[in-house]
BAVEX-934612 format. One record per atom (N, C-alpha, C): residue number from 1; atom name; residue in three letters; x, y, z. Coordinates in steps of 0.001 Angstrom, whole numbers, plus 500000, padded with zeros to 6 digits. Layout:
BEGIN
{NUM CA ala {X Y Z}}
...
//
This chain:
BEGIN
{1 N met {259238 961347 863053}}
{1 CA met {259181 959961 862575}}
{1 C met {260383 959185 863101}}
{2 N glu {260141 957934 863485}}
{2 CA glu {261194 957119 864067}}
{2 C glu {262185 956630 863009}}
{3 N asn {263341 956120 863491}}
{3 CA asn {264330 955520 862606}}
{3 C asn {263760 954233 862008}}
{4 N trp {264202 953889 860794}}
{4 CA trp {263663 952705 860128}}
{4 C trp {263946 951425 860903}}
{5 N ser {265033 951413 861679}}
{5 CA ser {265328 950230 862487}}
{5 C ser {264239 949999 863533}}
{6 N glu {263618 951086 864001}}
{6 CA glu {262526 950977 864966}}
{6 C glu {261328 950268 864341}}
{7 N tyr {261034 950577 863095}}
{7 CA tyr {259901 949941 862419}}
{7 C tyr {260200 948483 862090}}
{8 N ser {261461 948190 861801}}
{8 CA ser {261842 946794 861569}}
{8 C ser {261673 945988 862849}}
{9 N arg {262074 946574 863965}}
{9 CA arg {261926 945899 865249}}
{9 C arg {260451 945722 865606}}
{10 N phe {259652 946750 865315}}
{10 CA phe {258214 946659 865570}}
{10 C phe {257588 945545 864749}}
{11 N ser {257965 945456 863475}}
{11 CA ser {257405 944415 862605}}
{11 C ser {257779 943027 863096}}
{12 N leu {259036 942854 863493}}
{12 CA leu {259481 941561 864001}}
{12 C leu {258765 941224 865304}}
{13 N ala {258610 942235 866168}}
{13 CA ala {257919 942009 867433}}
{13 C ala {256465 941625 867192}}
{14 N leu {255810 942309 866272}}
{14 CA leu {254413 942020 865977}}
{14 C leu {254251 940618 865410}}
{15 N leu {255186 940213 864544}}
{15 CA leu {255126 938863 863994}}
{15 C leu {255334 937821 865086}}
{16 N ala {256275 938079 865990}}
{16 CA ala {256513 937151 867094}}
{16 C ala {255288 937031 867989}}
{17 N ile {254616 938158 868228}}
{17 CA ile {253440 938162 869088}}
{17 C ile {252278 937420 868438}}
{18 N met {252180 937501 867125}}
{18 CA met {251117 936782 866418}}
{18 C met {251343 935270 866413}}
{19 N met {252544 934847 866761}}
{19 CA met {252865 933423 866880}}
{19 C met {252447 932618 865634}}
{20 N pro {253078 932863 864479}}
{20 CA pro {252642 932192 863250}}
{20 C pro {252661 930675 863323}}
{21 N phe {253651 930085 864011}}
{21 CA phe {253737 928634 864045}}
{21 C phe {252854 928033 865133}}
{22 N ser {252219 928892 865913}}
{22 CA ser {251170 928445 866813}}
{22 C ser {249819 928580 866131}}
{23 N ala {249687 929613 865285}}
{23 CA ala {248434 929829 864570}}
{23 C ala {248186 928752 863523}}
{24 N ile {249261 928169 862966}}
{24 CA ile {249096 927161 861914}}
{24 C ile {248335 925927 862413}}
{25 N pro {248776 925258 863505}}
{25 CA pro {247995 924104 863970}}
{25 C pro {246595 924490 864423}}
{26 N thr {246430 925687 864977}}
{26 CA thr {245103 926147 865370}}
{26 C thr {244225 926315 864134}}
{27 N phe {244796 926895 863083}}
{27 CA phe {244062 927077 861822}}
{27 C phe {243657 925734 861236}}
{28 N leu {244573 924773 861250}}
{28 CA leu {244267 923459 860699}}
{28 C leu {243162 922766 861489}}
{29 N thr {243167 922951 862807}}
{29 CA thr {242130 922349 863642}}
{29 C thr {240770 922985 863373}}
{30 N leu {240746 924301 863317}}
{30 CA leu {239488 925011 863123}}
{30 C leu {238893 924796 861743}}
{31 N thr {239742 924510 860761}}
{31 CA thr {239255 924331 859386}}
{31 C thr {239247 922867 858967}}
{32 N asp {239339 921972 859937}}
{32 CA asp {239326 920542 859630}}
{32 C asp {238049 920176 858874}}
{33 N gly {238207 919501 857748}}
{33 CA gly {237055 919099 856945}}
{33 C gly {236687 920088 855860}}
{34 N gln {237311 921264 855857}}
{34 CA gln {237022 922242 854814}}
{34 C gln {237804 921908 853547}}
{35 N ser {237257 922293 852409}}
{35 CA ser {237952 922107 851134}}
{35 C ser {239086 923118 851037}}
{36 N pro {240055 922895 850130}}
{36 CA pro {241161 923861 849966}}
{36 C pro {240661 925280 849669}}
{37 N asp {239643 925403 848814}}
{37 CA asp {239104 926727 848508}}
{37 C asp {238464 927366 849743}}
{38 N his {237793 926534 850521}}
{38 CA his {237152 927024 851748}}
{38 C his {238211 927521 852725}}
{39 N arg {239301 926778 852862}}
{39 CA arg {240387 927182 853748}}
{39 C arg {241030 928479 853274}}
{40 N thr {241154 928629 851956}}
{40 CA thr {241727 929858 851404}}
{40 C thr {240872 931061 851776}}
{41 N arg {239554 930913 851660}}
{41 CA arg {238650 932008 852024}}
{41 C arg {238729 932293 853524}}
{42 N thr {238863 931239 854331}}
{42 CA thr {238984 931427 855778}}
{42 C thr {240251 932204 856116}}
{43 N ala {241364 931843 855475}}
{43 CA ala {242636 932539 855713}}
{43 C ala {242532 934006 855308}}
{44 N arg {241883 934255 854170}}
{44 CA arg {241741 935635 853692}}
{44 C arg {240885 936470 854646}}
{45 N leu {239779 935906 855115}}
{45 CA leu {238903 936646 856026}}
{45 C leu {239573 936863 857379}}
{46 N ala {240344 935873 857848}}
{46 CA ala {241064 936023 859121}}
{46 C ala {242087 937149 859014}}
{47 N ala {242839 937181 857901}}
{47 CA ala {243840 938239 857707}}
{47 C ala {243170 939605 857626}}
{48 N phe {242042 939672 856932}}
{48 CA phe {241316 940938 856826}}
{48 C phe {240842 941408 858203}}
{49 N thr {240374 940463 859012}}
{49 CA thr {239930 940788 860370}}
{49 C thr {241073 941370 861195}}
{50 N val {242249 940739 861099}}
{50 CA val {243424 941199 861847}}
{50 C val {243812 942610 861431}}
{51 N val {243852 942869 860110}}
{51 CA val {244226 944194 859612}}
{51 C val {243251 945260 860105}}
{52 N val {241965 944975 860009}}
{52 CA val {240955 945958 860422}}
{52 C val {241083 946274 861913}}
{53 N ile {241207 945228 862744}}
{53 CA ile {241297 945426 864194}}
{53 C ile {242530 946249 864559}}
{54 N leu {243702 945869 864017}}
{54 CA leu {244937 946544 864397}}
{54 C leu {245026 947960 863846}}
{55 N ile {244454 948216 862669}}
{55 CA ile {244446 949577 862144}}
{55 C ile {243533 950465 862989}}
{56 N ile {242390 949930 863398}}
{56 CA ile {241506 950690 864288}}
{56 C ile {242224 951020 865590}}
{57 N val {242960 950034 866121}}
{57 CA val {243730 950265 867346}}
{57 C val {244783 951344 867128}}
{58 N ala {245464 951300 865973}}
{58 CA ala {246493 952301 865672}}
{58 C ala {245892 953703 865592}}
{59 N leu {244713 953811 865035}}
{59 CA leu {244080 955116 864865}}
{59 C leu {243498 955653 866171}}
{60 N thr {243196 954763 867096}}
{60 CA thr {242545 955189 868344}}
{60 C thr {243420 954961 869568}}
{61 N gly {244701 954633 869362}}
{61 CA gly {245588 954315 870477}}
{61 C gly {245695 955422 871510}}
{62 N asp {245877 956666 871022}}
{62 CA asp {245987 957797 871951}}
{62 C asp {244700 957979 872749}}
{63 N leu {243570 957778 872085}}
{63 CA leu {242284 957921 872760}}
{63 C leu {242125 956867 873853}}
{64 N val {242603 955645 873570}}
{64 CA val {242518 954562 874564}}
{64 C val {243292 954938 875821}}
{65 N leu {244514 955451 875634}}
{65 CA leu {245319 955845 876787}}
{65 C leu {244664 956985 877554}}
{66 N glu {244066 957913 876811}}
{66 CA glu {243408 959053 877461}}
{66 C glu {242195 958590 878262}}
{67 N val {241408 957688 877687}}
{67 CA val {240222 957183 878380}}
{67 C val {240620 956403 879625}}
{68 N leu {241683 955623 879510}}
{68 CA leu {242146 954839 880653}}
{68 C leu {242818 955710 881711}}
{69 N gly {243203 956920 881309}}
{69 CA gly {243876 957809 882247}}
{69 C gly {245254 957318 882638}}
{70 N thr {245948 956691 881696}}
{70 CA thr {247274 956147 881990}}
{70 C thr {248297 956744 881042}}
{71 N thr {249553 956682 881421}}
{71 CA thr {250634 957177 880574}}
{71 C thr {251154 956042 879689}}
{72 N leu {251880 956432 878665}}
{72 CA leu {252444 955429 877769}}
{72 C leu {253433 954534 878507}}
{73 N asn {254212 955108 879427}}
{73 CA asn {255180 954305 880172}}
{73 C asn {254490 953274 881056}}
{74 N ser {253395 953670 881699}}
{74 CA ser {252641 952716 882517}}
{74 C ser {252072 951603 881645}}
{75 N phe {251616 951985 880459}}
{75 CA phe {251073 950993 879536}}
{75 C phe {252167 950052 879057}}
{76 N arg {253366 950588 878875}}
{76 CA arg {254502 949744 878482}}
{76 C arg {254780 948686 879561}}
{77 N ile {254764 949111 880817}}
{77 CA ile {255047 948168 881907}}
{77 C ile {253961 947104 881987}}
{78 N gly {252694 947545 881996}}
{78 CA gly {251591 946591 882071}}
{78 C gly {251540 945677 880866}}
{79 N gly {251693 946264 879673}}
{79 CA gly {251685 945456 878458}}
{79 C gly {252852 944488 878404}}
{80 N gly {254007 944951 878870}}
{80 CA gly {255186 944079 878899}}
{80 C gly {254979 942885 879801}}
{81 N leu {254328 943089 880939}}
{81 CA leu {254055 941977 881859}}
{81 C leu {253099 940961 881219}}
{82 N val {252086 941486 880517}}
{82 CA val {251144 940587 879827}}
{82 C val {251867 939768 878771}}
{83 N leu {252723 940437 877981}}
{83 CA leu {253474 939738 876940}}
{83 C leu {254434 938716 877542}}
{84 N leu {255064 939079 878659}}
{84 CA leu {256016 938169 879290}}
{84 C leu {255319 936903 879786}}
{85 N met {254132 937048 880366}}
{85 CA met {253385 935873 880811}}
{85 C met {253018 934976 879629}}
{86 N gly {252636 935617 878508}}
{86 CA gly {252331 934846 877315}}
{86 C gly {253553 934125 876779}}
{87 N ala {254710 934815 876796}}
{87 CA ala {255949 934209 876313}}
{87 C ala {256353 933017 877174}}
{88 N leu {256210 933146 878481}}
{88 CA leu {256555 932040 879382}}
{88 C leu {255641 930841 879155}}
{89 N thr {254377 931116 878846}}
{89 CA thr {253443 930025 878535}}
{89 C thr {253881 929283 877287}}
{90 N val {254286 930041 876275}}
{90 CA val {254752 929427 875028}}
{90 C val {256027 928626 875257}}
{91 N leu {256971 929190 875997}}
{91 CA leu {258245 928521 876244}}
{91 C leu {258074 927253 877080}}
{92 N ser {257036 927221 877910}}
{92 CA ser {256784 926025 878721}}
{92 C ser {256083 924930 877930}}
{93 N gly {255647 925278 876697}}
{93 CA gly {255019 924274 875843}}
{93 C gly {253545 924086 876100}}
{94 N his {252908 925054 876785}}
{94 CA his {251493 924913 877101}}
{94 C his {250619 925884 876321}}
{95 N ala {251171 926476 875260}}
{95 CA ala {250368 927413 874481}}
{95 C ala {249356 926667 873649}}
{96 N gly {248200 927254 873524}}
{96 CA gly {247163 926641 872702}}
{96 C gly {245931 927491 872716}}
{97 N ser {245082 927280 871748}}
{97 CA ser {243887 928102 871649}}
{97 C ser {242780 927607 872534}}
{98 N gly {242871 926325 872940}}
{98 CA gly {241812 925759 873743}}
{98 C gly {240571 925479 872938}}
{99 N thr {240656 925524 871614}}
{99 CA thr {239511 925318 870748}}
{99 C thr {239692 924037 869967}}
{100 N thr {238663 923231 869940}}
{100 CA thr {238714 921976 869203}}
{100 C thr {237646 921878 868139}}
{101 N ala {236836 922895 868008}}
{101 CA ala {235762 922837 867025}}
{101 C ala {236330 922898 865630}}
{102 N gly {236007 921938 864806}}
{102 CA gly {236478 921919 863435}}
{102 C gly {235308 921845 862490}}
{103 N gly {235577 922205 861237}}
{103 CA gly {234563 922105 860218}}
{103 C gly {233488 923161 860302}}
{104 N ala {233665 924175 861114}}
{104 CA ala {232661 925224 861225}}
{104 C ala {232746 926116 860009}}
{105 N gly {231773 927017 859839}}
{105 CA gly {231774 927912 858699}}
{105 C gly {232990 928788 858698}}
{106 N asn {233471 929101 857481}}
{106 CA asn {234698 929886 857402}}
{106 C asn {234519 931269 858005}}
{107 N arg {233316 931855 857906}}
{107 CA arg {233106 933198 858416}}
{107 C arg {233178 933213 859936}}
{108 N ser {232582 932199 860584}}
{108 CA ser {232540 932187 862041}}
{108 C ser {233917 931984 862646}}
{109 N val {234680 931008 862173}}
{109 CA val {235988 930735 862777}}
{109 C val {237047 931714 862303}}
{110 N ala {236873 932315 861135}}
{110 CA ala {237874 933250 860616}}
{110 C ala {237925 934517 861453}}
{111 N ile {236755 935008 861853}}
{111 CA ile {236711 936244 862635}}
{111 C ile {236989 935962 864101}}
{112 N val {236254 935018 864683}}
{112 CA val {236431 934590 866075}}
{112 C val {236403 933071 866087}}
{113 N pro {237421 932384 866600}}
{113 CA pro {238538 932927 867381}}
{113 C pro {239827 933167 866606}}
{114 N leu {239863 932846 865280}}
{114 CA leu {241139 932897 864563}}
{114 C leu {241640 934333 864395}}
{115 N gly {240803 935204 863806}}
{115 CA gly {241230 936593 863616}}
{115 C gly {241530 937270 864940}}
{116 N thr {240615 937098 865857}}
{116 CA thr {240786 937582 867223}}
{116 C thr {240078 936615 868162}}
{117 N pro {240711 936122 869218}}
{117 CA pro {241958 936635 869797}}
{117 C pro {243211 935831 869461}}
{118 N val {243116 934790 868587}}
{118 CA val {244293 933958 868338}}
{118 C val {245432 934766 867707}}
{119 N ile {245123 935554 866668}}
{119 CA ile {246179 936320 865997}}
{119 C ile {246216 937760 866514}}
{120 N ala {245122 938489 866386}}
{120 CA ala {245058 939866 866889}}
{120 C ala {244546 939846 868322}}
{121 N gly {245390 939408 869227}}
{121 CA gly {245029 939296 870629}}
{121 C gly {245521 940489 871436}}
{122 N pro {245455 940386 872758}}
{122 CA pro {245901 941487 873625}}
{122 C pro {247349 941892 873394}}
{123 N gly {248224 940920 873109}}
{123 CA gly {249633 941235 872891}}
{123 C gly {249844 942102 871662}}
{124 N ala {249192 941734 870552}}
{124 CA ala {249328 942515 869317}}
{124 C ala {248735 943905 869495}}
{125 N ile {247588 943983 870149}}
{125 CA ile {246940 945275 870377}}
{125 C ile {247823 946173 871239}}
{126 N thr {248389 945601 872298}}
{126 CA thr {249271 946359 873180}}
{126 C thr {250486 946880 872421}}
{127 N thr {251082 946035 871607}}
{127 CA thr {252272 946414 870847}}
{127 C thr {251988 947565 869898}}
{128 N val {250844 947516 869228}}
{128 CA val {250484 948582 868292}}
{128 C val {250277 949907 869037}}
{129 N ile {249575 949879 870160}}
{129 CA ile {249339 951101 870932}}
{129 C ile {250659 951722 871390}}
{130 N ile {251568 950874 871869}}
{130 CA ile {252863 951375 872334}}
{130 C ile {253652 951994 871185}}
{131 N glu {253661 951331 870039}}
{131 CA glu {254416 951844 868893}}
{131 C glu {253833 953166 868392}}
{132 N val {252514 953263 868319}}
{132 CA val {251880 954500 867863}}
{132 C val {252221 955648 868806}}
{133 N gly {252376 955354 870092}}
{133 CA gly {252661 956386 871072}}
{133 C gly {254066 956950 871000}}
{134 N his {254935 956362 870194}}
{134 CA his {256313 956854 870104}}
{134 C his {256413 958228 869449}}
{135 N ala {255480 958546 868558}}
{135 CA ala {255517 959826 867850}}
{135 C ala {254104 960187 867412}}
{136 N ser {253904 961475 867111}}
{136 CA ser {252567 961942 866748}}
{136 C ser {252454 962357 865282}}
{137 N glu {253539 962250 864528}}
{137 CA glu {253501 962674 863128}}
{137 C glu {252640 961721 862286}}
{138 N pro {251912 962273 861305}}
{138 CA pro {251117 961432 860397}}
{138 C pro {251958 960387 859672}}
{139 N ala {253214 960744 859346}}
{139 CA ala {254089 959800 858649}}
{139 C ala {254390 958587 859524}}
{140 N his {254542 958824 860823}}
{140 CA his {254791 957722 861752}}
{140 C his {253591 956784 861797}}
{141 N leu {252404 957339 861912}}
{141 CA leu {251189 956523 861940}}
{141 C leu {251029 955740 860646}}
{142 N ala {251288 956391 859524}}
{142 CA ala {251161 955717 858226}}
{142 C ala {252151 954561 858108}}
{143 N thr {253360 954767 858619}}
{143 CA thr {254369 953705 858565}}
{143 C thr {253991 952536 859456}}
{144 N val {253447 952825 860636}}
{144 CA val {252988 951764 861537}}
{144 C val {251890 950939 860863}}
{145 N ile {250955 951618 860219}}
{145 CA ile {249882 950913 859516}}
{145 C ile {250456 950067 858388}}
{146 N gly {251464 950605 857682}}
{146 CA gly {252116 949829 856629}}
{146 C gly {252772 948569 857168}}
{147 N cys {253400 948686 858337}}
{147 CA cys {254015 947521 858974}}
{147 C cys {252957 946488 859357}}
{148 N ile {251825 946962 859853}}
{148 CA ile {250734 946055 860219}}
{148 C ile {250257 945279 858998}}
{149 N val {250073 945978 857892}}
{149 CA val {249624 945330 856658}}
{149 C val {250648 944305 856180}}
{150 N ala {251937 944675 856230}}
{150 CA ala {252995 943772 855764}}
{150 C ala {253075 942514 856618}}
{151 N val {253034 942675 857940}}
{151 CA val {253116 941516 858838}}
{151 C val {251893 940624 858679}}
{152 N thr {250724 941230 858541}}
{152 CA thr {249506 940436 858345}}
{152 C thr {249555 939686 857023}}
{153 N ala {250177 940295 856003}}
{153 CA ala {250325 939612 854714}}
{153 C ala {251179 938350 854871}}
{154 N val {252226 938440 855699}}
{154 CA val {253058 937264 855968}}
{154 C val {252226 936181 856659}}
{155 N met {251412 936599 857643}}
{155 CA met {250543 935654 858337}}
{155 C met {249558 934997 857356}}
{156 N trp {249025 935794 856457}}
{156 CA trp {248073 935279 855467}}
{156 C trp {248732 934219 854577}}
{157 N ile {249951 934482 854146}}
{157 CA ile {250671 933523 853311}}
{157 C ile {250910 932221 854085}}
{158 N leu {251320 932336 855344}}
{158 CA leu {251569 931146 856163}}
{158 C leu {250294 930344 856391}}
{159 N leu {249182 931040 856594}}
{159 CA leu {247912 930334 856780}}
{159 C leu {247490 929627 855495}}
{160 N arg {247689 930280 854367}}
{160 CA arg {247334 929656 853078}}
{160 C arg {248174 928401 852820}}
{161 N leu {249419 928427 853288}}
{161 CA leu {250314 927286 853087}}
{161 C leu {250344 926362 854297}}
{162 N ser {249410 926528 855220}}
{162 CA ser {249443 925800 856489}}
{162 C ser {249444 924285 856317}}
{163 N ser {248660 923790 855362}}
{163 CA ser {248606 922333 855155}}
{163 C ser {249964 921801 854732}}
{164 N arg {250606 922462 853780}}
{164 CA arg {251926 922034 853316}}
{164 C arg {252964 922179 854425}}
{165 N ile {252901 923297 855142}}
{165 CA ile {253867 923526 856222}}
{165 C ile {253710 922472 857310}}
{166 N gly {252461 922182 857685}}
{166 CA gly {252210 921181 858711}}
{166 C gly {252700 919799 858309}}
{167 N gln {252501 919433 857039}}
{167 CA gln {252934 918122 856555}}
{167 C gln {254450 918014 856485}}
{168 N arg {255096 919079 856052}}
{168 CA arg {256550 919037 855862}}
{168 C arg {257320 919145 857176}}
{169 N leu {256862 920017 858060}}
{169 CA leu {257606 920260 859290}}
{169 C leu {257240 919292 860404}}
{170 N gly {255979 918956 860530}}
{170 CA gly {255555 918072 861615}}
{170 C gly {255327 918837 862906}}
{171 N glu {254657 918191 863844}}
{171 CA glu {254274 918843 865092}}
{171 C glu {255478 919255 865932}}
{172 N thr {256518 918409 865978}}
{172 CA thr {257681 918718 866808}}
{172 C thr {258419 919955 866308}}
{173 N thr {258633 920038 864998}}
{173 CA thr {259330 921191 864429}}
{173 C thr {258524 922465 864597}}
{174 N leu {257198 922373 864399}}
{174 CA leu {256343 923538 864611}}
{174 C leu {256430 924018 866051}}
{175 N ser {256477 923057 866978}}
{175 CA ser {256580 923408 868395}}
{175 C ser {257898 924113 868687}}
{176 N asn {258976 923643 868063}}
{176 CA asn {260285 924280 868269}}
{176 C asn {260309 925700 867703}}
{177 N phe {259730 925878 866512}}
{177 CA phe {259635 927214 865931}}
{177 C phe {258807 928126 866828}}
{178 N asn {257725 927571 867369}}
{178 CA asn {256851 928362 868232}}
{178 C asn {257591 928820 869484}}
{179 N arg {258420 927943 870041}}
{179 CA arg {259192 928323 871230}}
{179 C arg {260246 929371 870897}}
{180 N phe {260786 929313 869688}}
{180 CA phe {261735 930343 869268}}
{180 C phe {261045 931709 869235}}
{181 N phe {259829 931751 868669}}
{181 CA phe {259080 933003 868656}}
{181 C phe {258697 933405 870074}}
{182 N gly {258493 932424 870951}}
{182 CA gly {258220 932734 872351}}
{182 C gly {259409 933418 873009}}
{183 N leu {260616 932985 872638}}
{183 CA leu {261833 933620 873161}}
{183 C leu {261945 935059 872677}}
{184 N leu {261651 935285 871393}}
{184 CA leu {261651 936644 870863}}
{184 C leu {260623 937504 871588}}
{185 N leu {259466 936921 871847}}
{185 CA leu {258412 937648 872541}}
{185 C leu {258842 938030 873954}}
{186 N ala {259550 937128 874632}}
{186 CA ala {260040 937425 875982}}
{186 C ala {261010 938602 875948}}
{187 N ala {261884 938634 874949}}
{187 CA ala {262837 939739 874825}}
{187 C ala {262109 941056 874580}}
{188 N val {261075 941030 873719}}
{188 CA val {260290 942239 873456}}
{188 C val {259596 942704 874729}}
{189 N ala {259035 941756 875487}}
{189 CA ala {258319 942095 876719}}
{189 C ala {259243 942759 877735}}
{190 N ile {260429 942205 877897}}
{190 CA ile {261380 942775 878862}}
{190 C ile {261813 944167 878421}}
{191 N glu {261991 944362 877117}}
{191 CA glu {262356 945685 876599}}
{191 C glu {261263 946699 876915}}
{192 N tyr {260008 946309 876747}}
{192 CA tyr {258899 947205 877075}}
{192 C tyr {258912 947567 878558}}
{193 N ile {259119 946563 879406}}
{193 CA ile {259107 946796 880853}}
{193 C ile {260245 947723 881264}}
{194 N val {261448 947452 880749}}
{194 CA val {262617 948276 881090}}
{194 C val {262421 949716 880620}}
{195 N thr {261935 949880 879382}}
{195 CA thr {261701 951234 878855}}
{195 C thr {260650 951961 879679}}
{196 N gly {259591 951259 880049}}
{196 CA gly {258540 951859 880853}}
{196 C gly {259029 952269 882226}}
{197 N leu {259858 951428 882845}}
{197 CA leu {260399 951748 884168}}
{197 C leu {261323 952951 884109}}
{198 N arg {262156 953019 883073}}
{198 CA arg {263070 954154 882929}}
{198 C arg {262299 955443 882702}}
{199 N gly {261198 955351 881928}}
{199 CA gly {260398 956540 881686}}
{199 C gly {259648 956995 882928}}
{200 N ser {259180 956032 883713}}
{200 CA ser {258430 956363 884922}}
{200 C ser {259326 956796 886062}}
{201 N phe {260532 956218 886099}}
{201 CA phe {261494 956543 887167}}
{201 C phe {262823 956949 886536}}
{202 N pro {262960 958211 886159}}
{202 CA pro {264170 958683 885465}}
{202 C pro {265475 958354 886165}}
{203 N val {265425 958170 887487}}
{203 CA val {266651 957876 888218}}
{203 C val {267258 956542 887755}}
{204 N leu {266414 955644 887215}}
{204 CA leu {266909 954348 886735}}
{204 C leu {267721 954492 885455}}
{205 N ala {267497 955580 884729}}
{205 CA ala {268201 955788 883460}}
{205 C ala {269576 956408 883663}}
{206 N ser {269850 956887 884856}}
{206 CA ser {271136 957561 885097}}
{206 C ser {272217 956564 885428}}
//
């Protein structure tokens, strides 16, 4: 089982990848015209979708790597590059869901696109697979799943309070917060790439 600082870093990385302050305006757009109760149900179903997807990924992460025929270090490098491109997009101010449909049913928008790929997207999936690959003990897997549940709970709370947060902070402040999380994401991506390179080419670690 890994050190607790590793799980804290994983939780922070996962939260940064989920981009909470990017998900808020997307959530408000997708639920435009819904009643407060309707929005609450949408937030709950979106969070449930995220938990189910990421737990399935955690349980099948080793199988995914085996099917792909790749090593964890190679996956770290590839995943890190994907995360880095996403972080650069956020830092440039061009992040967005590309979705403008509002007022749709809570079930349809909560699962797709809000639950996935807006929140539980390729970056979150990659991060979970990499973290699960650090150790094979059942306690490690259970702790990773616990972190997933905790981070998703934070996302759920933010989505439930999205209307208040949007009104109080405004678009400019949300954008600044989003870029801050983009910076954190860039740091996580570079760490993945460096770790993957050192694992693949031991001479770099000397």
